[in-house]
N, C-alpha and C positions, 0 to 999 in steps of 0.2 A: 504553376504547381506541378508536383511530381506524381505521376500515377503510381500507386503502390505496386501494381503489377509490373511496371517497368523497373522499379527499384529492385523488386524481388528477382526478376529475370537477370538483371546484372549481377546480383549476388550468386545465383546459380551458375551463370556463365564463368564466373571467377572461381568456382569450386567450393563455394560456401553453401552447404545444404543442411546445416544444423543451427537451430536458433533457441536461445534461452534468455529469459529476462522477466522483468516485472512491467506490466503495462503502464503506459503514460498517456495522458490526454492528447499530447502533441503527436504521439506515435500511434494513436488508436486505429487509424485507418490502415496503416501498414500492418499493425499487430493483427487486425481482423483478417487481412488478406493472408497473412502467414497461417493463422488458425484454420482458414478455409482450404488452403492449398498445400501446405507442408504435411507430409505424413506424420501421424501422431508421435511416432518414435523419433522424429527429427525436430520436434518443437516442444519445449518444456516451459510452461509458465512457472517460474521458480518461486520458492518461498521468499527469497530476498535476492538482492543483486550480488551479494557475496556468493551465494549458492550458484547463481548463474555463471559466475566466473569459474567456480570449481567444476561445474558441469562442462564448460567449454574446455577446460584443461583435460578432463578425462576423455572427452570426445576426440580431441586432437591426438592424444596418446594412443587411442584405440584405432584411429583411422588415418592419421597423418594429414588430415584435412584442416582447413582454416574455418573455425566456427565463428558465429556472430552472437554477441550478447547485446541486449537493449535495456534501457531504463530511463526514468526521469532523472534529471540532474541531481535531485535530492538523494538518489540512490548511489551516487559516487562514494559517499561515506561508507556504505556497506561493502562496496567493491574494493576499497583501498587495501585492506589487510591481505586478502588472497591475491590481489593483483601484484602487490609489491613483494610479498613473502613467498609466493608460489610461481606466478606467471612471468615475473620480471626477467629480463635478460641476464641479470646477475644471479638468478636462482635457476629455475627450470627452463626459462626461455620458451614460453608457450605463445605461438602466434594466434592472434584473433582480431576481429573487427568489432569495435564498440560503437553502438549507436545511442546517442544521448539526446533526450528532449530538453530543450533550453527554456525551462520555465523561469520567469523573472529576468529575462534578458534586459539589460539596461536600456532604458528608453521605451520599453514596451510595458504597458500597464498589466499588472498581475496582482495576485493576492499577497498579503504581507509575508506569509511564510515562505514565499519563493524569492523575495527581493535579495536577501543576502546570498542565497545559493546561486541566483542568477549572476550576481557580481563576480563570484569566485569560480564559476564553472570551468572556464578556460584556465584560470590560474591553477586549479587543482590538477588539471591535465599536465600543465607545464611543470608543476612540482613533482609529478610522477614520471616526468620525462616521456610522456606519451604524445607523440605528434598527432595533430588533429587538423581538420578543416571544417568550416561551416558549410554544410551541404547547400549547393546552389538550388534555387527554385526553378531553374531552367533545365529541362531535360537534356538539351543539347550539350550541356557542360558536364553532365554526369559521367559519361565514359572516360573523360580525361581525369576526373577526380578519382574514379575507381582505379584507373591505371596507376595513378600516383600512390594511392593507398596500398594496393596489393603489391606493388613493386617494393615498397618499404617493408611490408609485413614479411614477404618472402626472403628478401635480402638480409633482413636482420633477425628473422625468427622472433618477431616482437609484435606489439599491439599498435593499432592505429585507430583513431576515433573520428566519427562524423558527428558533428553537433548540429541538431535540427531545430530550426526556428519555428515559431508558431505559423500555422497555415502553409507549411511546406508541402505536406502530402494532400493530394486530392481526396475527395470523399470516396469512401468505400464502406458499404454496409455488410456487416457480418451475416453470412448465409447460415452457417451452423450455429445459430443463436438458440441454444437449447433452453427451453422454458424451465423455470425453477418453481417447483410446487410450493405453495404456501397459502395459509388461510387468513393471513393478515400482512399488511405492509410493515416495513421497518418503522415508518412514521407512526402508524397506529400503535405498534408495540411500545415505542418510546413514550408516546403520550400516556399510555396506561401506567408505565413505570413512573413517569414524572408525577402524575396526579396521585399515585399511591403513597408517595414519600411524605414524611413530615417536614416541617419548616426548617429543621436543623440538618437535614440530609444534604451532603455535598455530592455533586455529580462530576465525573470526569468522562468526557466523551471523545471518541476516536476521530481520526482524520477523515475529512470528506463529508459525505452526505449526512451522516449521523449527527455531527455537531451542528450543521446548518439546520437540520430538522429540529433539534432540541432548542436552538435559539428561536426559531420561528414559533414553536409551540409555547414557549414562555410568553411571547407577544400575544399569541392567540388567547391565552388564559389570563392576560394582564398580570403576569408574574415577573418578578425581578430576575435579572441574569446573574446576580452576584454569587449564587450558590453553584454555578457551573464553571468548570475549567474546560474550555474547548481546545482540544489538542490538535490544532490546525496543521501542525507539522509533526515530524518525528513519528512517522507511521510505525505502528506496532508497540509503541512505548507507553500508551495511556494507562495500561494496567499497573505499570511500575510507579507512575505518578500517583495513582489511586492507592496503591499499597502504602507508599510513604505517608500519605495524608492519613490513611486509616490507622497506621501504627502510632502516629503522633497526635491524633485526635480521637482517642478511644471512646469519648462520650458521644460521638456522632456516628451515624450510618454513612458509609461512603458507597455510592453506586457507580460502578464503572460500566459505561456503555461502549462495548468493543465491537469489532467486526470480524468476520471469519478470516478475511485476507490479512488483516492487521494482526490478529492473534497468532496466525500461523507464521507470519513474518518474523516474530520474535517470541516463539513458543516457549523458549527457555524461561521466560519471565513467570510462567505458570508454576514452575518448580519452586521458584523463590516465594511466590505467594503461598503456595501450599505448605511449605516448611515453616514459614513465619506465622501462618494460621491466624490472621486477624478476624475475630468473630464479628466485627462490625463492617465487614466488606462483602458486597455482592457483586460478582463479576458476570455481567450479562454479555453474551456474544450473539449479535444479530447475524444469523447465518443465512445468506441468500446465495451462497455458492458462486459469488461474482465479485470482481473488482468494480463495484458499481460507479465509483466516481471518475473512472478513467476509461469508460467505454463498454463496461459490462463483460470484459473478458473473464473466463471461468477461473475459479479457484478450486482446490480439492476439498473445500469445506464440507460439501455434501457427500464426499466419498470416504471420509474418515470419521472416527468416533471421538468427537471432542469431549464428550462427557466421560468416557473411559480414560482419556488422557488427564482430565482434571482430577478424577478420582485417584488415578495413579500418582498424581503430583501431591495429593494430600488434602484437597478440598473436602470438607466434612459433609456438605450437603450438595448433591449434584442432581440437577433436574433438566430434562428436555421438554420443551413445550411446543405445541403446534397450533393451538387454537387460542382465541382471546379468552375463553373460559378457563383454559389451563393456566394461562399467564396470570389471570386474576387470582386463581387459587394459590399460586406460588407467592404472589405479592402479599397476600393476606395470611400466609402460613407463618406461625411463630418461629419455626426453624429458620426461615429465611433471614429473620432479623436477629437471630441469636447465635448463628454458626457461620463460619466462612462458607459462602454459597456460590456455586457456579450454575448459571442458567443459560442453556443454549436455546435460543428462540429462532425457530424456523420461520423465515419471512420471505416474501416475494421479492423478485429483482426489480430494480427501477425506482424512480422518485418522481415527484411532481415536476412538471415542466416549468412552473413558475416559482420554484424553490429559490429563496433569496440567500443572501450571505450576511454574516454578522456585521453590524454597523459600528461596533466598538473596536478599538485597536487591541492587539494582543496584550500590550502593557496594561491597558485599562481593564481588560478581562482578568489579568493576574492580580492587579491591585484590589479589585472588587472582591475577588475570592478570598484574598488574604484578610481583608477586613471582615468578611463573613465568618471566617474560621477563628477569629480572635475570641 
């Protein structure tokens, strides 16, 4: 295994002192080390991977240094546009190091949403003509890999990627793990929302813990899973799935269970929802100020006014709740069920240690929901 401190020191020795990206479970130990040790102005947990790429471009132009961006391989798609239309050698030729967590690596068991991405991770880098190397798990081999990478970056004013396998980085616990205030957990809030809905209400839940919790809460209360779409991939896009369902099933309520990190990642979707104004949609954002599913790295969710953003985008009814009692009041308010509503729910960080995963396949989930919506 690689000590995160050793990897970080090699980056610094090679002149890389700026880091931007979206946390990933395979990189969480390294990300935690960066959070603890890099100056705050040199580390930005970005809204999405495309934003990280643009930040790296700006940093290089301001300093002449080689920045590093990091992501889960699912984020390669967000990176493609700015990487090819800005950073590429055929355009502005911006040098940078890219670190990618290889979820769904062929031959390594993973969740279904990572399987396809795992198969094409290296193919996408090949298609972009970005050279890469799978990072060794032997620290003694790292200096040679770094020498090769930085030689290419400097000689070609271009990008080079390290692909990171599962369990490459040694354990590191975040020291600056700032507690997030909250009077209820995300699971408690989802349970209240779920139990308040009528039998016709459709649910669309976001990537990660929220969907897992919704699935297990249905089991807990002996309820069917057919009314839920679990957006296990496509982080940030659950609200647009919910919008399309709401627009085409006007006789049903549609509840979107979103997260702060996910909603920020694709915040432009809120403008589309507000201007379309479906009166049968409620957009809940569970705000714990953290990327909970990938190590608890912070988001800016608690530093911005999500309700003001929603109101500015055209949501008719906008509410922030902090307590179970406030959430109950919103769920039983007639305005919630008659107007396009945005509810920011302040919840605590973290999840149950024994939280399971959906037992049905994504295709089975989709087909069951489609039958429910008929």
